[in-house]
C-alpha positions in Angstrom: 10.2 35.9 -12.3 11.1 33.2 -14.5 10.1 29.3 -13.0 13.1 27.1 -13.9 11.1 24.0 -12.2 9.6 21.8 -15.1 9.0 18.5 -12.2 7.5 19.1 -9.5 8.3 16.9 -7.4 7.8 18.1 -3.8 5.4 16.3 -1.3 2.8 19.0 -2.0 1.2 21.5 -3.5 1.3 18.5 -6.5 1.4 19.3 -10.2 -1.7 20.4 -11.5 -3.9 18.3 -14.4 -5.3 20.5 -17.2 -8.7 19.8 -16.4 -8.0 21.1 -13.1 -6.4 24.1 -14.5 -9.1 24.6 -17.0 -12.0 24.2 -14.1 -9.8 27.2 -12.1 -10.3 29.5 -15.3 -14.9 29.0 -15.2 -16.4 32.5 -14.4 -17.4 33.2 -11.3 -21.2 32.7 -10.2 -23.5 33.2 -7.2 -22.3 31.0 -4.9 -26.1 30.8 -3.1 -27.2 29.8 -6.7 -29.1 26.9 -7.7 -27.1 26.0 -9.9 -23.2 26.3 -7.6 -25.8 24.5 -4.6 -26.7 22.0 -6.8 -22.4 21.0 -7.7 -21.4 21.4 -4.0 -24.4 18.8 -3.2 -22.7 16.8 -5.9 -19.4 16.7 -5.0 -20.2 16.1 -1.3 -21.7 13.1 -1.8 -19.2 11.8 -4.1 -16.4 12.4 -1.6 -18.5 10.4 0.6 -17.8 7.7 -1.9 -14.2 8.5 -1.7 -14.1 8.1 1.7 -16.0 4.9 1.6 -18.2 6.4 4.2 -22.1 7.3 4.6 -21.2 9.9 7.0 -20.6 13.8 6.5 -18.1 15.2 4.2 -17.2 19.1 4.1 -15.0 21.4 2.2 -13.7 24.1 4.3 -11.7 27.1 3.3 -7.9 26.7 4.8 -5.3 24.2 4.2 -4.3 20.9 6.0 -2.7 21.9 8.9 -5.9 23.8 10.0 -7.5 20.1 9.9 -5.5 20.1 13.5 -7.5 22.8 15.1 -10.7 22.0 13.2 -10.3 18.5 14.8 -9.5 19.5 18.5 -12.1 22.4 18.6 -15.0 20.5 17.4 -14.4 17.5 19.2 -12.8 18.1 22.8 -12.9 20.5 26.0 -10.2 21.9 27.8 -8.4 19.6 30.1 -9.5 16.2 27.9 -7.2 13.6 28.2 -5.9 12.6 24.7 -2.7 9.9 23.4 -1.4 11.4 21.0 0.8 9.5 18.7 4.2 11.1 17.2 6.7 9.4 14.7 7.3 13.0 13.0 7.6 16.3 12.2 3.7 16.8 11.5 3.0 14.8 14.2 5.0 16.9 17.1 3.2 20.4 15.2 -0.3 18.5 15.9 1.2 17.9 19.6 2.0 21.9 19.7 -1.6 22.4 18.7 -2.9 20.5 21.2 -0.7 22.0 23.9 -1.8 25.6 23.2 -5.5 24.3 23.4 -4.6 22.9 27.2 -5.3 19.7 26.1 -3.5 16.7 28.5 -1.2 15.4 25.9 -0.1 11.5 26.7 2.5 11.9 23.8 4.1 8.7 22.4 7.1 8.7 20.5 8.6 6.3 18.2 12.0 7.3 16.3 11.7 8.9 13.3 11.5 6.5 10.5 10.0 3.7 12.1 6.1 3.2 12.1 3.4 3.1 15.2 2.2 0.1 15.6 -1.1 -1.6 16.8 0.4 -3.6 19.8 2.3 -0.6 20.9 -1.2 1.4 21.1 -3.1 -1.2 22.6 0.2 -1.0 25.7 -0.3 2.8 26.0 -3.9 3.0 25.7 -3.9 0.0 29.0 -1.0 1.9 30.9 -3.0 5.5 30.9 -6.1 6.7 32.7 -9.2 6.6 29.4 -8.5 9.2 27.1 -11.0 11.1 24.9 -9.4 10.3 21.8 -6.4 9.0 20.1 -4.2 11.6 17.7 -2.6 9.9 14.6 -1.1 11.1 11.3 -1.7 8.0 8.8 1.1 8.8 6.2 3.9 11.3 7.7 5.1 13.2 5.4 8.0 14.5 6.8 9.4 10.6 7.2 8.0 8.6 4.5 6.4 6.5 6.6 2.6 5.2 6.4 1.3 3.9 9.7 -1.2 1.0 10.2 -4.2 2.6 10.4 -6.6 -0.2 9.7 -5.2 -1.9 12.9 -4.6 1.0 15.2 -8.3 1.7 14.4 -9.5 -1.4 15.8 -7.6 -1.2 18.8 -8.5 2.2 19.6 -12.4 1.4 18.7 -11.7 -1.5 21.2 -10.5 1.0 23.8 -13.7 3.1 23.0 -11.9 6.4 22.6 -11.9 8.5 19.2 -10.1 8.3 16.2 -9.0 11.1 14.5 -6.8 11.1 11.5 -4.6 13.5 9.6 -4.6 12.4 6.6 -2.9 15.5 4.6 -1.0 13.5 1.8 -2.6 9.8 2.3 -6.4 10.3 1.2 -7.1 9.8 -2.5 -3.7 8.1 -2.6 -3.4 5.4 -0.2 -6.3 3.1 0.8 -9.0 4.5 3.2 -12.3 2.4 4.6 -13.6 4.9 6.8 -16.9 3.4 8.0 -15.4 -0.4 7.7 -11.9 0.5 9.6 -13.8 2.4 12.4 -12.0 6.3 11.8 -14.3 9.3 13.4 -12.8 12.0 11.7 -10.3 12.6 8.3 -8.9 15.4 7.5 -6.7 16.2 4.4 -5.5 19.3 2.1 -6.3 19.9 -1.8 -2.7 20.4 -2.7 -1.8 16.8 -2.1 -3.3 13.9 -3.4 -6.4 15.6 -4.6 -4.4 17.2 -7.4 -5.6 21.1 -6.8 -3.9 24.3 -5.4 -3.7 24.9 -1.6 -6.8 26.1 -0.2 -9.1 23.5 0.9 -9.2 21.2 4.0 -11.6 18.7 3.3 -12.8 16.7 7.2 -14.5 13.8 7.0 -16.8 12.8 10.2 -18.7 9.6 11.2 -21.3 9.2 13.6 -19.5 8.7 17.0 -17.3 12.4 16.3 -20.6 14.1 16.2 -21.7 12.7 19.7 -18.2 14.3 20.6 -19.2 17.3 19.1 -22.0 18.3 20.7 -20.9 18.0 24.2 -17.5 20.1 23.0 -16.9 23.2 24.8 -14.1 24.9 23.2 -15.4 27.9 21.3 -16.1 27.9 17.5 -16.9 30.3 15.2 -15.5 29.9 11.7 -14.3 26.2 12.1 -17.7 25.3 14.1 -19.2 21.6 12.2 -21.9 22.0 12.8 -22.3 25.3 10.8 -20.9 23.3 8.2 -24.0 20.4 8.2 -26.3 23.0 8.6 -25.4 24.7 5.2 -24.6 21.6 3.5 -28.0 20.7 3.3 -29.1 23.2 0.6 -25.3 23.1 -0.9 -24.7 25.7 1.2 -21.1 26.9 2.9 -21.5 28.8 6.1 -19.3 31.5 4.5 -18.3 32.5 0.9 -17.6 29.5 -0.9 -14.1 29.4 -2.6 -16.0 28.9 -5.7 -13.0 28.5 -8.4 -11.2 26.2 -5.9 -14.3 24.1 -5.5 -14.2 24.2 -9.3 -10.7 22.8 -9.5 -12.1 20.2 -7.1 -15.2 18.9 -8.9 -13.0 18.3 -11.8 -10.2 16.2 -9.7 -12.9 14.3 -8.2 -14.5 13.6 -12.3 -10.3 12.5 -12.4 -10.4 10.0 -9.7 -13.9 8.8 -10.4 -12.6 8.1 -13.7 -9.6 6.1 -13.5 -11.3 4.2 -10.5 -10.4 4.6 -6.9 -8.7 1.1 -6.3 -6.9 2.4 -9.1 -5.5 5.3 -8.1 -4.3 3.6 -4.9 -2.6 0.6 -7.1 -0.7 3.5 -9.7 0.9 4.9 -6.2 1.6 1.6 -4.4 3.5 0.7 -8.1 5.2 3.7 -8.9 6.6 3.9 -5.1 7.7 0.6 -5.0 9.4 1.1 -8.8 11.1 4.3 -7.7 12.7 2.5 -4.2 14.1 -0.2 -6.4 15.8 2.2 -8.7 17.4 4.5 -6.5 18.6 1.6 -4.0 20.7 0.4 -7.1 21.9 4.2 -7.4 23.0 3.5 -3.5 20.0 5.7 -2.1 18.6 4.2 1.6 15.0 4.3 2.0 14.8 6.0 5.8 11.3 4.2 6.1 10.7 1.1 8.0 10.6 -1.9 5.7 6.8 -2.7 4.9 5.5 0.8 6.2 7.6 2.8 2.9 4.7 5.5 2.1 3.3 5.5 -1.6 2.6 8.9 -1.5 6.0 10.4 -0.7 9.3 8.5 -0.4 12.5 9.8 1.8 15.7 8.7 0.4 19.1 8.5 2.8 21.5 9.8 0.1 25.2 7.7 -0.7 28.1 8.6 1.1 29.6 11.8 0.2 26.5 13.3 -0.9 25.0 16.2 1.1 21.1 16.4 1.1 20.7 20.0 1.2 23.0 20.0 -2.1 21.7 17.3 -3.5 18.4 19.2 -3.4 19.7 22.0 -4.9 21.7 20.7 -7.5 18.8 18.9 -8.9 16.8 22.4 -9.2 19.5 24.2 -10.6 20.7 21.4 -13.0 17.7 19.5 -14.0 15.3 21.9 -13.1 13.4 19.3 -10.8 12.0 20.3 -7.2 12.3 17.7 -4.4 12.3 18.5 -0.4 14.7 18.2 2.2 14.4 17.2 5.3 12.8 19.2 7.8 12.5 19.6 11.1 15.1 17.5 13.2 15.7 15.6 9.8 16.9 19.1 8.1 20.2 18.3 5.8 19.9 14.1 6.5 17.2 13.5 3.8 15.6 14.1 0.5 12.1 13.4 -0.4 10.4 12.8 -3.3 6.7 13.3 -3.8 4.4 10.8 -6.2 1.2 11.4 -5.2 -1.7 13.1 -7.6 -1.3 13.9 -11.4 1.4 11.4 -11.6 3.2 8.9 -14.1 6.1 6.7 -13.8 7.9 8.7 -16.7 7.9 11.6 -14.1 9.8 9.7 -11.7 12.4 8.3 -14.2 13.4 11.9 -15.2 14.4 11.9 -11.3 15.8 9.0 -11.2 17.7 9.6 -14.6 18.9 12.5 -12.7 20.0 11.2 -9.9 22.1 8.8 -11.6 24.2 11.5 -13.3 24.8 13.3 -9.6 26.1 9.8 -8.9 27.8 9.7 -12.1 29.6 13.2 -11.6 30.7 12.3 -7.8 31.7 8.6 -8.7 32.5 7.9 -12.1 31.0 4.7 -13.5 29.1 3.6 -10.4 25.6 4.9 -12.2 26.7 2.8 -15.3 26.9 -0.3 -12.9 23.1 -0.2 -12.4 19.8 0.2 -14.8 17.2 2.2 -14.7 
């Protein structure tokens, strides 16, 4: 099979930096040996710094979606009441997982494209019986909306509930001050802003969450965070470690540390703003509510006369650029362009050029009227 994609701009998996690719080629070592245990202990300590937490951070085999199940079985018990906040397809998926586990899910949804507001969360918490936890997607990948995590966390903390966060397309790309903001558990996936292949879920756990973990009564085996905490003391994982992926994550963390975490956040923000500006001049509309646009993925409504799915195909077939279409109820309505992890303006400039060419093909002279 010949791969013709030369600019991977989907919302994950993201491109791999050369240093990460090189790390993946390293030979196997004993996963219970002293050298590898030292690597794991160092990596976990540095991940704590990148989450801005004094709590525990674990690297577990799995993808970001495993985080939903990891959070529920470790923190809750059958019949527990939770407030589940939904403003996109990934919130809907988390809802389905919660329903399968028999939780009393109080679902509050806002229209896709809109952000969940702290004042609304306060109202919902006030009008319901007390909940054990509030479940939130920080950055809704399906809509390109970033929810105001810091402000929501303050509301949830005041209500005495745990805040459990899907940070899959956020962590390492968007600001996160886990301890300062009061986030109790947040998980992410290696294939997003961490710049690694799919296969790892990174789970950060705060002190209040550990109190709940001890009382949770769902059966737990592979996903038992108590097992991971015990193993982490010696640099182990409870099961065979995904050695190559841990090599890759270690290399990616080194890149983030070299750039500086705040600089990484700023780069993502600036690239997103510039991309939205150029595409708006071409006639595309940002789907996300103003002021809540994501810095890691932009959802665009094409100009009149363009089919979103057809545009996705054209970008790949004509230009070798891969972007996402809409998913769930947004299928056929938007395109989504990822700009997280290992990305520079030249990567997005190429997308802008291709979009300009498509606009020119459809409406001659239109793209020449704008500069990019």
